[in-house]
N, CA, C and O atoms as CSV, one atom per row, in Angstrom:
chain,resi,resn,atom,element,x,y,z
A,1,MET,N,N,0.774,-1.258,-0.148
A,1,MET,CA,C,0.138,0.434,-0.183
A,1,MET,C,C,1.022,0.937,-0.043
A,1,MET,O,O,1.996,0.685,0.667
A,2,THR,N,N,0.665,2.231,-1.133
A,2,THR,CA,C,1.442,3.459,-0.994
A,2,THR,C,C,0.796,4.750,-0.172
A,2,THR,O,O,-0.270,5.284,-0.477
A,3,GLU,N,N,1.446,5.047,0.663
A,3,GLU,CA,C,0.799,6.684,1.680
A,3,GLU,C,C,0.934,7.406,0.112
A,3,GLU,O,O,1.771,7.307,-0.786
A,4,VAL,N,N,-0.204,8.096,0.260
A,4,VAL,CA,C,-0.571,9.575,-0.562
A,4,VAL,C,C,-0.111,10.643,0.098
A,4,VAL,O,O,-0.894,10.900,1.013
A,5,LEU,N,N,1.210,11.733,0.049
A,5,LEU,CA,C,1.576,12.548,0.995
A,5,LEU,C,C,0.575,14.012,0.262
A,5,LEU,O,O,0.610,14.247,-0.946
A,6,GLN,N,N,-0.100,14.698,1.068
A,6,GLN,CA,C,-0.520,15.975,0.961
A,6,GLN,C,C,0.582,17.151,1.552
A,6,GLN,O,O,1.150,17.482,2.593
A,7,PRO,N,N,0.492,17.434,0.482
A,7,PRO,CA,C,1.668,18.806,0.753
A,7,PRO,C,C,0.879,19.805,1.745
A,7,PRO,O,O,-0.326,20.054,1.768
A,8,ASP,N,N,1.824,20.257,2.485
A,8,ASP,CA,C,1.641,21.548,3.261
A,8,ASP,C,C,1.436,22.939,2.705
A,8,ASP,O,O,0.699,23.826,3.137
A,9,ARG,N,N,2.229,22.946,1.675
A,9,ARG,CA,C,2.430,24.446,0.765
A,9,ARG,C,C,2.773,23.568,-0.312
A,9,ARG,O,O,3.272,22.442,-0.291
A,10,VAL,N,N,2.371,24.375,-1.355
A,10,VAL,CA,C,2.577,24.318,-2.850
A,10,VAL,C,C,3.070,25.819,-2.940
A,10,VAL,O,O,2.680,26.891,-2.480
A,11,LEU,N,N,4.497,25.236,-4.048
A,11,LEU,CA,C,5.153,26.917,-4.696
A,11,LEU,C,C,5.473,26.705,-6.277
A,11,LEU,O,O,6.113,25.917,-6.973
A,12,ASP,N,N,4.674,27.841,-6.444
A,12,ASP,CA,C,3.966,27.582,-7.886
A,12,ASP,C,C,5.478,28.214,-8.383
A,12,ASP,O,O,5.753,29.202,-7.703
A,13,CYS,N,N,6.541,27.884,-9.416
A,13,CYS,CA,C,7.671,28.597,-9.703
A,13,CYS,C,C,6.881,28.890,-11.397
A,13,CYS,O,O,7.308,29.876,-11.998
A,14,SER,N,N,6.011,28.219,-11.947
A,14,SER,CA,C,6.273,28.269,-13.285
A,14,SER,C,C,6.591,29.620,-13.790
A,14,SER,O,O,6.439,30.741,-13.305
A,15,GLY,N,N,7.132,29.140,-15.028
A,15,GLY,CA,C,7.821,30.091,-15.864
A,15,GLY,C,C,9.010,30.892,-15.834
A,15,GLY,O,O,9.557,31.429,-16.797
A,16,LEU,N,N,9.419,30.923,-14.402
A,16,LEU,CA,C,10.864,31.303,-13.845
A,16,LEU,C,C,11.588,30.562,-14.579
A,16,LEU,O,O,11.487,29.444,-15.082
A,17,LEU,N,N,12.500,31.561,-14.547
A,17,LEU,CA,C,14.004,31.130,-15.116
A,17,LEU,C,C,14.860,30.387,-14.157
A,17,LEU,O,O,14.451,30.596,-13.015
A,18,CYS,N,N,15.923,29.575,-14.182
A,18,CYS,CA,C,16.977,29.459,-13.090
A,18,CYS,C,C,17.584,30.883,-12.903
A,18,CYS,O,O,17.362,31.949,-13.477
A,19,PRO,N,N,18.475,30.503,-11.841
A,19,PRO,CA,C,18.117,30.128,-10.706
A,19,PRO,C,C,17.094,30.590,-9.641
A,19,PRO,O,O,17.243,30.346,-8.444
A,20,LEU,N,N,15.878,31.383,-10.236
A,20,LEU,CA,C,14.896,31.666,-9.044
A,20,LEU,C,C,13.834,30.724,-8.468
A,20,LEU,O,O,13.152,30.975,-7.475
A,21,PRO,N,N,13.767,29.461,-9.307
A,21,PRO,CA,C,13.034,28.400,-8.936
A,21,PRO,C,C,13.674,27.834,-7.433
A,21,PRO,O,O,13.150,27.727,-6.324
A,22,VAL,N,N,14.893,27.561,-7.879
A,22,VAL,CA,C,15.501,27.449,-6.646
A,22,VAL,C,C,15.882,28.002,-5.375
A,22,VAL,O,O,15.756,27.393,-4.312
A,23,ILE,N,N,16.337,29.132,-5.490
A,23,ILE,CA,C,16.425,30.265,-4.540
A,23,ILE,C,C,14.564,30.364,-3.619
A,23,ILE,O,O,14.426,30.669,-2.435
A,24,ARG,N,N,13.606,30.076,-4.412
A,24,ARG,CA,C,12.341,30.321,-3.770
A,24,ARG,C,C,11.843,29.046,-3.228
A,24,ARG,O,O,10.857,28.921,-2.502
A,25,THR,N,N,12.809,27.885,-3.753
A,25,THR,CA,C,12.295,26.570,-2.593
A,25,THR,C,C,13.442,26.514,-1.838
A,25,THR,O,O,13.261,25.927,-0.771
A,26,SER,N,N,14.596,26.931,-2.021
A,26,SER,CA,C,15.447,26.836,-0.346
A,26,SER,C,C,14.851,27.827,0.801
A,26,SER,O,O,14.849,27.580,2.007
A,27,LYS,N,N,14.298,29.111,0.116
A,27,LYS,CA,C,13.194,29.718,1.182
A,27,LYS,C,C,12.177,29.174,1.787
A,27,LYS,O,O,11.853,29.355,2.960
A,28,ALA,N,N,11.464,28.249,0.709
A,28,ALA,CA,C,9.857,27.884,1.155
A,28,ALA,C,C,10.671,26.679,2.248
A,28,ALA,O,O,10.094,26.498,3.321
A,29,ILE,N,N,11.813,25.971,2.027
A,29,ILE,CA,C,12.432,24.867,2.644
A,29,ILE,C,C,12.386,25.158,4.014
A,29,ILE,O,O,11.805,24.463,4.849
A,30,LYS,N,N,13.049,26.267,4.254
A,30,LYS,CA,C,13.756,26.605,5.914
A,30,LYS,C,C,12.627,27.421,6.602
A,30,LYS,O,O,12.833,27.958,7.690
A,31,GLU,N,N,11.355,27.516,5.920
A,31,GLU,CA,C,9.838,28.170,6.483
A,31,GLU,C,C,8.921,26.862,6.882
A,31,GLU,O,O,7.992,26.917,7.689
A,32,LEU,N,N,9.307,25.763,6.233
A,32,LEU,CA,C,8.444,24.665,6.666
A,32,LEU,C,C,9.056,24.016,8.230
A,32,LEU,O,O,10.188,24.234,8.663
A,33,GLY,N,N,8.191,23.338,8.785
A,33,GLY,CA,C,8.141,22.393,9.824
A,33,GLY,C,C,8.702,21.513,9.871
A,33,GLY,O,O,9.143,21.275,8.747
A,34,ILE,N,N,9.021,20.724,10.638
A,34,ILE,CA,C,9.831,19.637,10.858
A,34,ILE,C,C,8.551,18.235,10.455
A,34,ILE,O,O,7.834,17.712,11.307
A,35,GLY,N,N,8.558,17.908,9.088
A,35,GLY,CA,C,7.223,16.884,8.853
A,35,GLY,C,C,6.624,17.184,7.653
A,35,GLY,O,O,6.092,16.306,6.974
A,36,GLN,N,N,6.664,18.516,7.278
A,36,GLN,CA,C,5.663,19.306,6.642
A,36,GLN,C,C,6.147,19.045,5.130
A,36,GLN,O,O,7.303,19.306,4.796
A,37,VAL,N,N,5.398,18.626,4.420
A,37,VAL,CA,C,5.853,18.443,2.927
A,37,VAL,C,C,5.707,19.636,2.079
A,37,VAL,O,O,4.857,20.502,2.287
A,38,LEU,N,N,6.677,19.658,0.987
A,38,LEU,CA,C,6.429,21.057,0.310
A,38,LEU,C,C,6.363,20.630,-1.639
A,38,LEU,O,O,7.265,20.051,-2.244
A,39,LYS,N,N,5.024,21.131,-2.256
A,39,LYS,CA,C,5.128,20.665,-3.110
A,39,LYS,C,C,5.916,21.445,-4.462
A,39,LYS,O,O,4.968,21.966,-5.049
A,40,VAL,N,N,6.790,21.677,-5.001
A,40,VAL,CA,C,7.216,22.594,-5.443
A,40,VAL,C,C,7.078,22.232,-7.300
A,40,VAL,O,O,7.691,21.322,-7.857
A,41,ILE,N,N,5.843,23.490,-8.191
A,41,ILE,CA,C,5.745,23.253,-9.130
A,41,ILE,C,C,6.757,24.000,-10.327
A,41,ILE,O,O,6.968,25.148,-9.936
A,42,ALA,N,N,7.403,23.765,-11.552
A,42,ALA,CA,C,8.492,24.462,-11.947
A,42,ALA,C,C,8.086,23.979,-13.554
A,42,ALA,O,O,7.442,22.953,-13.776
A,43,THR,N,N,8.407,24.579,-14.250
A,43,THR,CA,C,8.687,24.643,-15.775
A,43,THR,C,C,10.170,24.519,-16.140
A,43,THR,O,O,10.536,23.660,-16.941
A,44,ASP,N,N,10.857,25.203,-15.674
A,44,ASP,CA,C,12.412,25.179,-16.039
A,44,ASP,C,C,13.061,24.533,-16.109
A,44,ASP,O,O,13.605,24.443,-15.008
A,45,PRO,N,N,13.721,23.480,-17.192
A,45,PRO,CA,C,14.152,22.259,-17.236
A,45,PRO,C,C,15.525,22.488,-16.838
A,45,PRO,O,O,16.308,21.542,-16.751
């Protein structure tokens, strides 16, 4: 049985070019609590 994790926060970086998605993701991770899940949506390869 697979557990489906629901994100506590969603970060939409669609349309942003590197390094902005990485910078914003790093900042968002630092704001999360222990055990919280961050979902990142990005379009930059």
